[in-house]
N, C-alpha and C positions, 0 to 999 in steps of 0.2 A: 571332418573326422579329426577330433582334437585329442592328442595324446595326453593322458592324465596318469601320472606316476603315483602309485599307492605304496607308501613305506611299509605298511602292515602286510599287504599281500605280495609285495615284491614283483609285481608285473605291471605292464602298461594296459590301460584301457583305451580303446578307440570306440567312442560312441557306446560305452558299456560293453564292448566286446573284449574278452579277456585275451591278453597276449601272454603266453607262457614264458617262463624264464628260458634262457638259451639251452640249457642242458635238457630240460623236459621237452622243449619243442623239437630238438633234434631227435630225441627218442621217438616222439610221436610222428614225426615226418618220416622216419625210417620205416615205421610200420605201415603208414597210410600211403607213402609215396607222394604226398601233396605238401607243398611248401606255400602256405598262404596265411601269413600272420595278420592279414588285414581282412576286414569284413567286406565282401563284395555284395553290393546291394542290387546291382543289375544282373539280369539273366545273361549267362555267358555260354549258353548252349547254342553256339553259332556254327553248327555243323555245316550249314549251307554256305558260309563265307569261304572265300577262296584265298588262302594265304598266299598262293602263288601270284595273285594279282599285284602284289607289291614288288618293287625292284630294290628298295632300300634295305640296308642291313641293320640287324640289331647289334648295337655297338657297346662294347665294354669300356668304361672309363672309371677306373678305380677311385680317383679322387672325388668324383661326384657322388660316390657311395660311402665315403669315409674309409676307403681301403687304401692303405699305402702299399703300392705294388710297383716294382721296377718293371722295365719292359718285358723281360723274360717271364716274370711272375704274372704279369697282366695277360700275356699270351696263354700261359698255362691255365689261368682261371677262366679266360674267355672260352678256351676249348673245352675244359671240363664241364662247364655249365651251359654250353649251347649257344653262346654268342657267335655272331658271324663276322664281326670286325673288332678291331681294338684300337684304342688311341695311340697315336705315334708320339714317342717321347724324343724331341729333337736333340736334347743335350746328349742322350745316350747314343742315338744314331750318329751324331756328329763325331763321336769318338771311336767308331768302328772302322776296321780296315775293310777293303774290298772283299777279302775272303770271309770275314765275319759277317758282312752284309749278305753275301751269298748264302752262308749257312743259315742265318736267321730267316731269310726268305723261303729257303727250302723247308725249314721247320714249320713256318706258317702255312705253306702250301700243303704240306702233309696233314696239318690240322684243320685245313679248310677255313683258315682265318685270313681276312683281308685287312687292309689299313682303313681306319677311319680318318678322322681329322687330327691335327696337332694344335695345341694351344700356342698362341703368339707369345714369344719370349721377349717382348718389348713393352715396357710401360710407357705409354704415350700420354698418360693422364697427369703426370706430375711436372716438375720443372724441366727446363730444356737440357740441363746437364745430365739428369737421369735418363731422359729419352735419348740423347746422343750416345751415352755410354752403352745402352742396350742396343741401339741401332748399329753401333760398330761391331757387335758380336752377331748380328743377324745373318750376315752372309755365311758364316760357319754353320749355323743351324740350318739355314736353307739348303746348303750344299749336302748336308747329312740327310735331310728329308728327300731331296731329289734323288740321291744315290740309292735310297731304299725304295724308291717308287711311290712315295707319298705325294699327294697332289693337293691337299686341303689344309688350310690353317684357319683357326677361328679365334675371335676375341669378342669382347663385349663393350658397349657404350654406356657410360653412366648417364642417367637422365637429369642430373642437376650439376651445378658447380657453385662453390661458395663465393667466387670472385668474378668469374667471367660471365658476361651477358650471353644470351643465346647466340647472337651474331659473332661475338668474339670467340666463343667456344666452337662454333661452327667452322670458323676460319682456321682455328688452331688444329682441329681435328682434320680438316681438309689438307693442310700443309703437311702435318706429321704423317698421316696415314698414306698420303701420296708417296712419301719417301719409303715407307714400309712396303707398300704395294709394288713399288718399282723394283726393289731388291728381290721380293718374292717372285714377281713376274720373270725376272731374269733366270730363275730356277724352276720355272714351269709350275709355280704354286699359285693357287687361288686363295683369296682371303675373304672370310665371311664376318659380318658384323651382327652381333646379337643386340637388338634394341631391348631395353629394360622398361616394360610398361607398367610395373607395379605402382599403383596409385599412392601408397603410403611412402614410397621413395621420392615421389615428385615434390614433396614438401620438405625434404631433408635439408636442402641448402637454399640459399637465397634465389638463385636463378635456375629455372627449369631448363631442360635441354630436350633433344629428340627422344621420343619414346613410342613411336609408332613405325609401322612398316613404310608408310608413305614418306615420312621424314628421313628414314634410313635410305630410301631410294634417292632422295634428293642429295644425301651425302655421297653416295656412290657416284651419282652424275657429276657432282662437283669435283670428286677425286679424278675422274676421267680416264682411269686406266681400265683395261678390259678384263681385269682379273679380280675385281672386287664384287662382293655380293652379300648374302645374308645367312645368318643363323636363325632359324625359326624355332621358337620355344612356345609350346602350347600354353604355358602359364602367361607369358608376356603377351602373346597373341590374344588371349582371353581378357587379360587386364586392360589392354589397349583398346579393346573393342574392335579389333580387326576382324575380317571376314574370310571365309573359305574362298569366296569369289576373288578376293585380292591375291590369294596364293595361286589360284588357277591362272592368273595372268602372268606369273613369273616364268622366266626361263629356268628349267630345272638345273642347268649348269651353273646358275647364279647362286644356288643354295649349297653351302659347304657342310652344314650340320643341322640336324633337327633334334630338339629336346622334347621328350614326351613326359609331361607331369600332370598331376592332379592337385586339387586344392582341398584344404580341410573343410569339413562340413560344419555348419553352425556359425560361420563368420561371414559377415557382409563383404561383398566383393571389394568395396572400397576400403575395407579395414584389414584385408589380408596382408600378412607379413611375408616378404620375399623369402626369408630363410626358414619358413615353416610351410613345407609343401608335402605332397604325398606321391606315391608311385602312381603311374598311369592306370586309370580305371579303379583305383582303390576306393574312391568315394563317388565318382560320377558327377561331381560338381562342375568340372570342365567337360563340356561335350566334345570328346575327341573324334567322334565319327566323321563330322564334316572336315575337320582338320586333316585327318588321315586320308580321307577320300580325295581331297584336293591334291595331296602329294602324289597319290596313285594316278590321278587324272593327268598330271603334267609329266609323269614318268620319272620322278625323282629317284636317283640311284645311289645316293650317298648314305652315310651313317645316321642312325637314329638312336639316341641314348636316353637314359633316365637321369635326371638331375634333381632329385627330390629334396635335398637338404633336410633330411628326416632323421631326428635323433634316435628313435628306436632302431632304425636300419643301421645307423652308424655304430650302435652298441652290439650288433651281432658280429660273430666271427666272419672271416673273409668268405668262406664257403656258403654260409647261410645267407649273408647279404647278397652275394652273387646269384645264388639260386632263387632267392626271393625276387630279385630284380628281373631276372630273365622270365620268371613265371608271369609277372604282371606285364612285361613287354609283349610276350607272346599272346596273352589274353587280349591286350589292347589291339593288336593287329588283326585279331579275329573279327573286329568290328568292320573291317574293310569288305564291302560287298563286291 
């Protein structure tokens, strides 16, 4: 499903499906009660599917949707649009007093919102000086997360490097991420690594690096702490050629975060661009059913977000983008039998 902007008509087309401008769309949605700016090709009348089979939460992460929202605003949007958990912002939480943390947790409880994961505030991919500067600040962030009851932190692993060979890069990741994991572990935090399996990214730099679940498992084993694991993204899982059976072999506690995404139609798998994705079930290019069923099979209980990198979604206002996203997330989980 490829977005095509028409200057004359002033709306986007997805496979010749018209997307109305924001104002017209909001009016139409108010009348129909349906927020669905994407064409769904698959039948979604899954009345027999049991949503209660899942234990994971539908997670609001504003930045993944093009929404700039501080912690309070993120909680507000999550509650308003029916999300079940929200990303934890470590810098904000680190600056709260005990009383403020108590008030925030009370508000979240009243709204039925739990914590999802928190992004890792350490850049371990660049020079040593940058890494050490960020690492020195990590205990402050970790303390704030721990005080608020957050237990999960996530980051990603780039699949190439311009200068380091695979072995050199593996050793650097092992050393640096051991230091990170040790600090997080001291604050009862688990760290998940998202492998990036996009084929077109594997040729970006001279040296390829890990880009599959199996290789990420090797990294976790090399780090050797008991608080490292995985971020599973349906996009990268699909791009890497990984299987649902591989997910079924994982300890659910080793997964800190799940990303649910779809891919544009009409683009060969090996030619897909990482920054051009779709909301889950928007096109059906990625078969989400076995991915989701594997998560249910192992009893995964953490957050599941959408991270579509989708320009039409980013151009919507906050409410419309939030409502559109939760609509597709809810339809995706109806696939679970």
